[in-house]
FIKE-384208 format. One record per atom (N, C-alpha, C): x, y, z; residue in one letter. Coordinates in steps of 0.001 Angstrom, whole numbers, plus 500000, padded with zeros to 6 digits. Layout:
% FIKE-384208
XYZA/...
//
This chain:
% FIKE-384208
830228721163052888M/829722720365051769M/828357719787052147M/827294720067051417G/825944719670051774G/825658718223051449G/824814717626052269A/824398716245052022A/823349716231050923A/823481715286049974T/822524715181048871T/821532714054049079T/821777713209050059N/820903712040050255N/820829711732051741N/820417712709052484E/820460712627053941E/819652711456054456E/820278710717055399G/819593709587056011G/819808708274055300G/820429708291054114K/820688707054053375K/822102706559053662K/822350705297053381L/823684704732053538L/824550705007052323L/824021705713051357W/824746705994050121W/824319707378049636W/825015707932048650G/824519709155048036G/825509710290047929G/826753710132048410G/827709711229048370G/828004711722046969G/827893710856045996R/828229711278044630R/827008711764043852R/825834711775044508F/824613712186043816F/824301713649044086F/823852714344043045S/823497715761043193S/822060715938043656S/821259714885043505Q/819865714936043938Q/819503713623044631Q/818507713718045510G/818020712514046175G/817151711680045249G/816791710478045681P/815977709605044841P/814558710141044685P/813954709809043558S/812565710195043318S/811647709451044277S/810463709977044528P/809509709263045398P/809182707869044868P/809136707753043542E/808818706444042962E/809941705443043234E/811196705903043105L/812330705025043395L/812351704663044869L/812068705625045721E/812040705329047152E/810989704269047476E/809813704396046853A/808749703432047117A/809142702036046648A/809791701961045499L/810214700672044967L/811315700056045807L/812218700890046311S/813388700399047037S/813080700000048477S/812022700588049021R/811769700430050455R/811501698960050801R/812126698471051874S/811918697079052304S/811647696952053794S/811531698076054498T/811325697992055947T/810021697297056313T/809053697265055398H/807780696618055725H/807932695105055876H/809022694547055350F/809227693112055581F/810556692776056263F/811566693651056161D/812841693270056775D/813030693836058185D/812027694570058692W/812142695102060050W/812260693990061086W/811763692822060764R/811877691680061688R/813334691288061939R/814237691746061083L/815650691423061258L/816335692345062263L/815588693257062867T/816183694230063785T/817062693602064862T/816612692588065613P/817480692020066647P/818770691444066072P/818690690917064857Y/819857690314064226Y/820810691397063731Y/820260692478063206D/821092693598062779D/821818694203063974D/821122694351065095L/821759694899066293L/822864693985066809L/822610692673066763A/823646691721067194A/824851691789066270A/824588691905064962G/825693692031064015G/826482693309064235G/825785694402064518S/826473695666064768S/827321695586066036S/826830694898067031R/827598694755068271R/828878693951068015R/828742692854067254A/829919692046066933A/830906692834066068A/830377693628065142H/831242694441064278H/831961695504065099H/831271696098066048A/831918697080066922A/833062696443067699A/832859695239068161H/833929694544068882H/835129694320067964H/834860693974066687A/835956693759065743A/836708695075065472A/835973696152065315L/836611697449065122L/837466697830066331L/836979697517067498H/837722697822068725H/838998696995068793H/838906695712068458R/840095694859068472R/841121695334067448R/840641695924066351A/841546696417065317A/842102697801065642A/841734698362066775G/842229699666067173G/841522700822066511G/840353700568065907L/839616701606065203L/838504702217066045L/838287701681067233L/837366702265068206L/838070702327069550L/837930703448070232T/838463703535071586T/837544702764072538T/838025702565073737D/837188701919074752D/835904702715074972D/836063704028075013A/834885704878075252A/833910704800074074A/834448704776072845D/833584704648071666D/832798703350071713D/833504702271072044L/832841700966072083L/831751700947073142L/832045701473074301A/831055701479075378A/829821702280074977A/830024703401074304E/828891704223073905E/828075703538072802E/828740702896071859L/828015702154070823L/827212701007071420L/827838700295072368E/827115699200073014E/825898699727073769E/826075700858074428R/824929701444075136R/823815701785074149R/824176702422073069G/823169702799072079G/822468701597071473G/823231700580071157L/822632699363070591L/821708698697071604L/822110698716072879D/821244698146073927D/819927698915074028D/820002700226073940V/818788701038074014V/817852700698072859V/818408700601071656L/817568700250070505L/816957698866070679L/817740697927071197G/817208696586071418G/816079696574072423G/816229697349073483E/815172697418074489E/813914698064073923E/814099699085073128R/812936699755072526R/812221698824071538R/813004698060070798Y/812391697108069854Y/811595696053070620Y/812186695514071676A/811505694480072467A/810222695022073085A/810214696297073409A/809028696913074019A/808005697349072979A/808332697189071696G/807423697615070639G/807442699103070398G/808530699742070830D/808602701203070761D/809658701684069775D/810062700830068869L/811070701203067868L/810486700927066492L/810443701947065653H/809802701799064351H/810608702520063280H/810585702007062075P/811254702721060982P/810444703933060564P/811128704862059949D/810472706036059383D/810097705748057933D/809030706356057416P/808684706128056008P/809821706434055045P/810745707292055465S/811868707635054590S/812995706609054642S/812946705679055590D/814004704675055714D/813909703665054579D/815052703381053970E/815073702458052835E/814948701010053287E/815707700649054318D/815691699271054800D/816025699250056276D/816022698066056846V/816269697922058277V/817647698433058661V/818633698250057775H/820001698656058095H/820102700179058180H/819540700864057172G/819571702322057192G/818777702897058347G/817628702275058632A/816795702764059721A/817522702667061056A/818192701548061277L/818871701369062560L/820104702246062672L/820787702492061570E/821915703434061644E/821410704832061987E/820324705246061345R/819749706557061652R/819372706651063130R/818710705630063638L/818276705637065033L/819470705591065987L/820514704874065600L/821708704818066441L/822403706182066470L/822470706839065314L/823071708168065269L/822291709145066149L/820977709017066154E/820168709871067027E/820464709597068492E/820796708346068807E/821029707966070198E/822432708335070676E/823461708100069842V/824847708271070312V/825567709425069613V/824929710005068604G/825551711110067883G/826370710634066704G/826579711514065719P/827258711112064489P/828749710844064661P/829382711474065624E/830819711273065788E/831133709829066146E/830404709271067097V/830623707872067497V/829866706924066571V/828598707246066329G/827787706341065515G/828286706208064094G/828891707285063563G/829371707244062193G/830567706354061984G/831210705898063068R/832374705026062945R/831999703563062688R/830750703213062972L/830375701791062959L/830335701198061565L/830109702045060545R/829933701502059204R/831260701072058569R/832384701467059137A/833682701157058544A/833875699651058407A/834281699234057214G/834664697841057023G/833530696888056763G/832311697391056570R/831209696493056246R/830286697141055227R/829538696314054566S/828595696758053536S/827248696122053836S/826203696730053298R/824909696063053415R/824947694682052774R/825843694495051800N/825887693213051081N/826299692066051997N/827412692245052727D/827805691164053638D/826942691162054890D/826426692339055233Q/825586692458056430Q/824309691623056277Q/823579691818055177I/822298691127055038I/822493689636054819I/823542689251054091A/823778687826053875A/824019687118055200A/824742687783056090T/825030687178057392T/823794687152058279T/823108688283058365L/821976688366059274L/820839687448058844L/820648687292057529L/819614686383057062L/819936684949057446L/821219684602057410K/821612683260057841K/821307683051059325K/821630684045060137V/821375683900061579V/819876683783061832V/819091684626061167Y/817637684574061321Y/817095683204060932Y/817506682698059787L/816986681406059327L/817463680262060214L/818664680366060739R/819137679319061667R/818240679274062904R/817891680430063427D/816996680458064591D/815645679821064256D/815095680183063124H/813763679696062787H/813787678252062288H/814924677800061802A/815048676375061486A/814845675543062743A/815318676053063859R/815160675333065124R/813713675384065614R/813061676499065408V/811639676585065778V/810831675577064963V/811051675557063669I/810305674657062788I/810656673210063086I/811927672931063348A/812327671562063675A/811637671087064950A/811575671951065938R/810912671574067195R/809425671301066963R/808796672124066152Q/807373671926065868Q/807146670647065069Q/808048670346064139A/807929669099063381A/808066667898064305A/808970667982065274L/809132666884066231L/807916666763067144L/807275667868067452D/806034667793068227D/804970667019067452D/804917667238066155L/803973666481065320L/804354665006065286L/805635664715065201V/806093663316065267V/805664662690066591V/805798663431067670D/805381662909068977D/803883662630069017D/803097663489068405A/801641663266068365A/801316662005067574A/801998661792066460L/801793660576065673L/802237659347066455L/803369659455067149S/803861658329067945S/802901657987069074S/802350659003069712S/801402658774070797S/800147658064070291S/799635658510069153Q/798472657834068555Q/798832656392068190Q/800040656179067704A/800461654821067342A/800505653923068571A/801072654426069659R/801141653614070883R/799750653289071413R/798822654226071263D/797468654017071766D/796654653054070900D/797161652722069705H/796386651895068768H/797221650734068225H/798073650187069089L/798959649115068630L/798217647854068210L/796996647657068676D/796262646441068335D/795211646662067247D/795180647868066670V/794158648190065672V/794699647899064273V/793954647083063520I/794330646756062144I/793436647536061191I/794020648014060112M/793274648809059145M/793576648318057729M/792778648695056755P/793091648352055374P/794234649208054849P/795317648552054460G/796393649269053788G/796065649393052309G/796530650486051687R/796136650765050310R/797343651084049437R/797263650700048195T/798090651242047128T/797138651643046010T/797484652706045295H/796581653254044268H/795209653594044864H/795167653785046192L/793951654056046955L/792978652882046944L/793450651711046508Q/792642650492046521Q/793101649601047673Q/792196648747048160H/792581647795049206H/793782646977048742H/794780646870049581A/796003646151049213A/796307645040050216A/796728645410051425Q/797032644439052473Q/796688645044053827Q/796300644229054790P/796063644765056135P/797367645254056760P/797287646343057497V/798430646854058248V/797932647355059598V/798834647488060526L/798479648121061789L/798292649620061565L/797259650174062200L/797075651617062163L/798341652319062653L/798974651776063675A/800206652367064205A/801290652413063129A/801384651359062343H/802390651297061286H/802122652393060251H/800867652572059915H/800506653592058929H/800802654992059473H/800463655253060708L/800723656566061284L/802222656865061332L/803007655854061680L/804451656073061740L/805056656292060362L/804382655808059329A/804847656087057967A/804774657575057648A/803946658309058383H/803915659762058235H/804927660446059155H/805376659755060192A/806333660352061124A/807745660376060558A/808142659299059887W/809528659206059406W/809896660295058399W/809035660675057457P/809403661789056573P/809671663090057325P/808907663342058379L/809132664545059171L/810468664491059893L/810846663296060346V/812168663132060958V/813260663423059932V/813061662949058715R/814054663247057669R/814104664746057372R/812959665419057473D/812954666868057281D/813802667557058355D/813716667078059579V/814564667630060632V/816025667301060350V/816303666092059832D/817662665763059393D/818160666794058382D/817288667148057445R/817675668115056414R/817976669477057028R/817166669895057995L/817418671171058644L/818748671158059394L/819057670050060041R/820335669952060745R/821505669976059770R/821367669249058681D/822409669210057662D/822609670605057062D/821503671273056765W/821547672655056257W/822244673557057272W/821891673407058526D/822447674266059565D/823958674090059686D/824441672865059564D/825882672634059632D/826615673392058533D/826059673369057321R/826695674075056210R/826661675590056414R/825506676090056830V/825355677528057007V/826241678032058146V/826353677248059205A/827140677664060364A/828610677852060020A/829092677140059036A/830514677193058682A/830850678321057717A/829886679192057402D/830094680127056299D/829472681492056595D/830057682213057546S/829598683575057828S/830161684529056786S/829303685289056101P/829800686225055083P/830384687524055647P/830260687750056953Y/830742689010057519Y/832227689187057215Y/832593690356056790G/833966690646056403G/834164690648054907G/833145690205054163S/833255690189052706S/833099691578052102S/832579692526052869G/832350693861052357G/831325693859051243G/831513694751050289A/830590694807049159A/830769693605048257A/832034693192048028L/832322691962047290L/833776691543047383L/834704692467047731A/836133692167047625A/836822691967048966A/836062691974050057G/836672691875051370G/836912693264051943G/837698693343053038Q/837968694646053669Q/839459694753054006Q/839878695966054217S/841316696239054362S/841669696841055716S/840772696728056671L/840961697419057944L/841478696512059052L/841880695287058688G/842419694387059707G/841387693876060676G/840145693746060212L/839080693232061078L/839196691712061181L/838333691130061947D/838466689719062319D/837205688958061934D/837081688500060663P/835854687797060253P/835543686578061103P/836567685842061500L/836319684648062309L/835825685010063704L/836335686107064248G/835869686539065560G/834423686982065516G/834055687735064478V/832666688143064316V/831782686917064098V/832258685978063283A/831497684755063026A/831212684010064321A/832237683864065150A/832060683137066407A/831063683844067322A/831133685162067361E/830225685914068229E/828772685755067782E/828567685565066481L/827209685413065951L/826771683959065868L/827568683038066417G/827161681638066479G/827594680792065307G/828461681324064448F/828975680544063324F/830216679766063751F/830552678753062973T/831773677978063224T/832891678345062255T/832600679149061243G/833608679552060271G/833100680717059452G/833951681213058544S/833566682341057704S/833829682019056242S/833267682833055355S/833349682583053918S/834792682641053438S/835167681671052624A/836507681633052051A/836646682582050876A/835517682989050282N/835532683825049092N/834530684949049293N/835020686177049271S/834149687314049575S/833063687506048530S/833344687177047273I/832323687317046233I/831197686322046493I/831568685090046771D/830566684077047088D/829808684447048353D/830531684991049329G/829890685347050592G/828762686341050415G/828942687320049519T/827912688344049355T/826827687937048361T/827167687065047406A/826241686779046303A/825447685501046478A/825947684562047255A/825293683246047343A/823981683343048094A/822964682725047536R/821679682596048215R/821178681151048137R/822080680229047877D/821656678830047868D/821168678404049246D/821688679051050303F/821225678695051643F/819757679075051832F/819323680160051177V/817914680545051253V/817070679568050445V/817547679219049248A/816806678284048402A/816686676919049061A/817755676475049687E/817713675166050347E/816757675185051530E/816781676268052281F/815830676393053387F/814408676386052859F/814177677116051763A/812835677148051167A/812427675762050682A/813385674990050174F/813056673621049765F/812630672782050960F/813375672853052055V/813027672025053215V/811655672412053752V/811368673697053802T/810041674105054282T/808956673616053332T/809233673661052026A/808256673146051065A/808072671643051240A/809162670927051492Q/809069669482051685Q/808270669156052944Q/808470669930053995I/807658669731055199I/806188669942054861I/805890670994054113G/804508671239053715G/803930670091052912G/804719669545051996V/804255668411051188V/804037667186052066V/804967666917052988D/804813665751053862D/803571665880054734D/803327667064055268V/802133667281056078V/800879667148055229V/800954667614053976S/799770667585053114S/799319666158052800S/800255665223052792R/799873663835052495R/799031663252053636R/799427663540054865L/798604663126055997L/797297663912056017L/797373665201055663A/796165666020055638A/795127665428054697A/795556665003053521E/794622664419052557E/793960663163053124E/794723662356053839E/794138661143054412E/793147661475055522E/793473662455056350V/792529662861057398V/791226663348056770V/791339664095055687I/790148664588054997I/789298663419054508I/789939662419053902L/789204661239053435L/788664660425054600L/789504660179055580W/789122659315056701W/787951659890057493W/787802661207057502S/786739661808058302S/785412661909057545S/785390661482056285T/784121661472055552T/783226660338056049T/781954660461055800R/781010659410056204R/781301658105055465R/781758658208054227E/782035657009053444E/783186656200054043E/784224656862054496F/785334656160055154F/785006655913056620F/784699656981057338A/784338656909058766A/785411656217059596A/786665656477059262F/787773655922060051F/788011656730061324F/787702658024061272V/788138658905062333V/787104660005062538V/787027660482063787T/786191661628064118T/787086662761064581T/786855663927064041L/787628665098064434L/787098665669065746L/787993666141066576H/787602666802067817H/786950668146067487H/785925668503068256D/785221669753068002D/786151670968068028D/787151670933068902S/788041672089069041S/789024672224067892S/789127671211067078W/790106671208065995W/789422671011064642W/788174671476064545S/787424671427063291S/786461672610063297S/785783672814062177T/784882673957062064T/783531673514061521T/782574674448061562G/781248674176061041G/780959674978059791G/779716674930059384S/779272675619058179S/778375676793058557S/778426677843057754S/777580679007058018S/776128678761057628S/775860677672056893I/774496677414056451I/774022676001056763I/774960675048056873M/774572673643057097M/774923673242058525M/773941673138059403P/774217672920060827P/774930671604061139P/774813670615060259Q/775359669296060574Q/776852669175060300Q/777436670174059626K/778788670017059113K/779849670051060218K/780861669197060066K/782100669272060837K/783223669172059814K/783864670277059532N/784813670355058432N/786262670213058896N/787067669499058132P/788489669315058475P/789327670497057996P/789005671685058494D/789644672890057966D/791155672887058157D/791644672398059287I/793090672406059512I/793788671578058449I/793224670401058178A/793823669540057150A/793729670186055774A/792604670815055483E/792451671457054184E/793401672644054039E/793565673423055104L/794506674537055052L/795935674034054897L/796258672923055554A/797590672334055389A/797816671928053945A/796814671348053357R/796918670924051962R/797119672144051054R/796372673216051325G/796501674421050522G/797826675139050743G/798283675196051989K/799512675917052283K/800738675200051731K/800633673907051480A/801734673203050816A/802000673819049450A/800925674172048742G/801088674840047459G/801750676192047603G/801413676901048651R/802025678211048908R/803521678063049164R/803897677055049940L/805304676823050247L/806083676435048995L/805478675610048155I/806112675253046884I/806275676502046014I/805254677357046008G/805330678592045231G/806439679506045694G/806646679589047013N/807741680406047532N/809085679907047021N/809252678589047029L/810496678005046522L/810657678282045034L/809610678069044267S/809687678258042817S/810002679706042462S/809339680647043139G/809593682052042866G/811018682452043203G/811520681935044316L/812881682254044710L/813888681715043705L/813700680488043264M/814615679900042294M/814606680683040984M/813428681151040584A/813347681949039367A/814090683272039527A/814036683869040722T/814759685114040979T/816267684898040901T/816738683783041424L/818179683520041482L/818760683089040138L/817921682563039260K/818416682014037997K/819193683059037195K/820431682717036834A/821264683483035907A/821680684852036430A/821630685078037742L/822141686339038263L/823665686360038143L/824242687417037598P/825704687498037539P/826268687816038923P/827535687488039123L/828195687855040370L/828536689346040331L/828518690112041478A/828272689487042774A/826879689897043222A/826784690866044142Y/825463691262044617Y/824691692009043529Y/823391691720043427N/822462692452042573N/821217692769043396N/820576693868043073R/819419694289043875R/818268693288043787R/818293692429042763D/817296691366042690D/817203690591044007D/818353690521044694L/818408689699045904L/817573690262047042L/817084691502046880Q/816113691982047869Q/814887691078047885Q/814634690404046767E/813461689538046655E/813662688172047307E/814805687951047948D/815045686642048563D/814333686473049895D/813976687596050527K/813512687510051909K/812017687269052056K/811204687960051290E/809761687814051470E/809274686374051291E/809737685643050259P/809255684258050133P/809624683389051335P/810860683517051793V/811278682642052884V/810702683102054217V/810495684409054378F/809804684873055578F/808379684307055606F/807746684307054453D/806388683767054379D/806379682274054684D/807393681547054219S/807466680112054507S/807631679863055998S/808462680672056636V/808628680568058087V/807300680830058800V/806656681936058452D/805398682290059105D/804326681230058869D/804286680704057652T/803272679702057308T/803426678450058149T/804639677920058225L/804838676684058989L/804690676903060479L/805135678035060966E/805096678251062413E/803678678433062939E/802735678781062070V/801333678822062496V/800613677524062144V/801056676853061073L/800389675626060633L/800713674432061519L/801995674223061815L/802397672982062484L/801753672798063861L/801683673821064711P/801015673608066004P/799534673241065852P/798851673887064913A/797437673564064704A/797276672141064183A/798116671754063249F/798025670408062691F/798342669356063750F/799315669655064604T/799671668727065683T/798500668544066640T/797822669625066977G/796655669518067851G/795563668679067236G/795346668834065936M/794335668018065258M/794697666537065320M/795966666219065017V/796396664816065015V/796294664214066411V/796699664974067413A/796699664460068785A/795300664131069287A/794282664767068715T/792914664578069210T/792038663747068272T/792613663157067234L/791833662302066345L/791298661093067114L/790038660763066906A/789420659592067546A/789153658548066459A/789908657462066490F/789796656423065469F/788713655410065838F/788010654919064845D/787007653872065016D/787688652533064756D/788251651945065817G/789007650710065672G/788173649558065142G/786908649482065565A/786052648379065121A/785800648465063617A/785559649656063116R/785319649797061687R/786592649481060893R/787714649950061363L/788968649669060676L/789229648166060618L/788988647484061739A/789206646042061773A/788246645307060828A/787005645793060761Q/786021645173059875Q/786427645301058410Q/786992646438058055L/787353646686056664L/788703646091056276L/789541645803057268A/790919645392056973A/791031644201056024A/790261643110056200P/790421641965055299P/789604642068054018P/788811643138053899Q/787941643232052732Q/788720643617051479Q/788032643533050354G/788685643854049091G/789678642799048661G/789494641555049174L/790366640429048802L/791827640748049114L/792029641500050217S/793366642003050531S/794290640949051132S/793790639723051324L/794641638652051851L/795244637796050754L/795062638189049500A/795546637365048388A/797060637204048427A/797789638259048755T/799248638153048826T/799670637177049910T/798912637154051003D/799234636224052088D/799065634779051629D/798047634524050815V/797857633174050270V/799052632790049421V/799473633704048522A/800607633410047645A/801877633154048452A/802134633974049451E/803362633809050225E/803300632574051113E/802106632213051584W/801970630964052338W/802324629781051437W/801878629823050205L/802205628737049259L/803706628677049001L/804359629809048927V/805815629819048746V/806496629133049920V/806001629398051135R/806577628733052299R/806305627241052287R/805281626825051508E/804980625402051327E/805713624829050112E/806722625566049642N/807616625126048559N/806962625171047181N/805964626008047007V/805367626214045687V/806081627397045042V/806548627287043772P/807197628420043099P/806267629636043090P/806848630824043269F/806005632006043399F/805145632234042163F/805686631975040980R/804890632176039770R/803605631361039846R/803739630096040287T/802568629224040428T/801680629702041575T/802326630094042673A/801578630552043836A/800747631793043503A/801329632690042715H/800618633895042310H/799383633542041482H/799526632558040588E/798393632139039757E/797301631482040600E/797714630671041592I/796727630013042457I/795960631059043270I/796703632025043835A/796051633072044617A/795115633890043723A/795541634137042492G/794684634853041551G/793416634085041243G/793527632757041145A/792352631927040904A/791391631991042088A/791952632089043309C/791109632245044497C/790330633563044424C/791028634619044001V/790375635915043871V/789241635847042857V/789531635218041724R/788503635123040679R/787284634361041183R/787506633274041924R/786399632479042455R/785581633299043462R/786263634060044294C/785556634904045269C/784693635944044553C/785217636523043496E/784437637506042740E/783204636865042110E/783351635611041661E/782193634890041103E/781130634648042164E/781577634341043385L/780648634018044463L/780224635246045271L/780906636359045070G/780594637563045834G/780967637452047299G/782100636806047574I/782543636615048961I/783990637076049102I/784486637074050343E/785875637394050611E/786706636106050682E/788001636219050640L/788883635045050605L/788692634139051817L/788533634740052984H/788418633913054181H/787090633144054231H/786153633518053336E/784863632828053295E/784865631610052368E/785933631371051632L/786043630146050835L/786126628950051780L/785318627925051528D/785399626744052403D/786528625840051927D/786766624778052721D/787894623894052414D/787743623237051051D/786538622886050695A/786315622227049401A/786627623178048248A/786200624432048384E/786475625409047342E/787990625605047198E/788675625684048315L/790118625881048274L/790815624702047612L/790435623487048018A/791056622287047443A/790735622162045959A/789537622608045568G/789164622550044157G/789997623484043301G/790461624579043885I/791332625510043158I/792729624932043027I/793240624338044108S/794563623710044076S/794714622793045279S/795241621573045066P/795486620672046201P/796461621270047212P/797268622231046765A/798230622829047683A/797557623681048749A/796287624060048511L/795567624906049466L/794901624031050517L/795698623560051470T/795189622743052567T/794533623644053609T/793780623069054534P/793147623894055582P/794132624745056368P/795432624375056362A/796430625160057100A/796571626579056568A/796106626822055336V/796209628162054760V/795372629164055551V/794435628679056334R/793569629588057089R/794348630377058147R/795560629940058422S/796372630701059391S/796693632111058898S/796640632307057568V/796902633639057023V/795641634256056422V/794511633597056563L/793275634134056005L/792505634961057030L/793256635608057904T/792696636604058819T/793605637821058790T/793030638958059080A/793847640169059112A/794923640060060191A/794561639453061319E/795536639294062407E/796699638422061964E/796378637311061282G/797427636408060810G/798301637077059749G/797663637842058888S/798420638552057854S/799412639529058469S/798910640340059393V/799774641340060019V/800895640670060801V/800561639628061548A/801561638964062387A/802670638328061567A/802381637975060313S/803393637298059491S/804456638261058968S/804216639550059047R/805161640530058484R/806225640877059523R/807097639904059789Q/808012639978060920Q/809370640584060590Q/809694640744059324D/811000641300058995D/811060642783059350D/812286643306059428R/812464644724059750R/811667645581058774R/810978646568059319G/810166647451058504G/808759646947058286G/808452645737058764G/807140645162058561G/806124645656059566G/804881645255059336T/803764645755060137T/803403644853061309T/804166643794061540A/803899642924062690A/803988643727063988A/803153643402064989P/803152644198066226P/804525644346066873P/805307643263066908D/806636643371067522D/807531644341066758D/807422644302065431R/808264645200064631R/807825646656064812R/806541646880064964V/806066648247065165V/806507648762066531V/806514647882067527R/807044648289068838R/808520648651068728R/809263647842067986D/810676648169067754D/810808649517067046D/809943649745066094Q/809970650982065316Q/809714652191066219Q/808767652059067127L/808483653147068052L/809699653459068925L/810384652410069365T/811594652612070168T/812674653304069356T/812851652849068124E/813859653452067254E/813526654915066966E/812271655192066689L/811850656558066404L/812063657451067616L/811740656937068786S/811917657712070010S/813372658102070201S/814289657178069885G/815711657478070015G/816161658571069059G/815649658528067839V/816005659548066852V/815465660913067274V/814219660943067744V/813617662206068181V/814392662774069368V/814779661911070296T/815553662369071454T/816858663009071018T/817537662383070051A/818802662939069558A/818573664302068907A/817494664442068162H/817200665734067539H/816890666786068598H/816151666412069627R/815830667389070671R/817084667796071458R/818002666893071607E/819261667254072272E/820013668279071442E/819972668117070122W/820591669130069252W/819890670472069443W/818573670457069474L/817835671707069652L/818131672364070990L/818358671538072006D/818621672062073345D/820096672398073548D/820902672126072518G/822325672468072597G/823169671469073327G/822638670240073532S/823429669229074253S/824510668650073361S/
//
């Protein structure tokens, strides 16, 4: 009986092979070849399950393991490649394995599994590995922010809301405000990983499970999972784990982009808060004086790319009927791109942050400007037993008077203060400095130096716990 679709994982019922146009549309080796190590690991675990079920002899298993090892070594050496006729990574590796061990032994490996449960499982393993890479890189960025914070614990800067002067804060406090979202992103990756680890789809077959007495839990354990899918249809069709991973990567991109935007502003001549290191910035092809914040700008742009990957994936998944549909071939390229984007972006961004040179004197000079001590005046009055509504009006009157005189709040003399309200005694000057303002914010989460030191200690503990997870402790 002649083969009608030689080299494919399907085709026995077809009288003719696929058209060249269909082959071109179906081909995915140009992006899924990166799954080769994971496919080989899955095949090894599946061979062990077949052996335990009595469907492979000891000699068969040994020969399959040898063949899989050879393919793995060739891949690691860069000497293993798909053929243009290969439809996907799974078909390519089966073809190559058959060439290595022969069809009699190699042809036994496909029993009890489908590309449907195979790819769902291998994609989970791949993303779990790269979740750890991205988490480690995010923590490296947190460490760079923490290091800058420790080096600038005495530097006060203008805090802003609506991009307007609001209240003085410690530069360290502001930098750590960018660190905590990244820590939460690592929390999300860990939470995602726990869910994914408990749900290996191997053994689901095409959609209904398998009948060969294989061991889904044993295969799951060998591949690093803690459990297997309770429902074979869900196991093959679900891609919420891909969408959730794409969301976390997009959120990391958004969190990085917020700091990127500030670095871009801070490095302008108008702000002049920070100078970029020569090694972490670029110049202009026509303007010799330029030092451009390209890393920050690329981070800002790549956030849009990461969001686009998530949006496209969600649109692909919308309203797909159960179970597997070929649409799901489109699940991999967006998330592969998100992985590649972050894994090249985060190290560069971390290097830029670690080498930022802040102008502490300029930050301190600007910190009390813009009448940013008005809230401190109001809260000082509250501590003097003035109702806040009244205190707010008195502080507002101080602001109005300063605007009339073209001065800052701390430049009002005692007579001017008393003329606005008898409650404004000379003692109010204790909060009419940026140092006094910052020092008064003593509650948890505040910008007072002691609280920021506490915050650094707390952050260090959280980062240590995350790194222990990454190291398998």
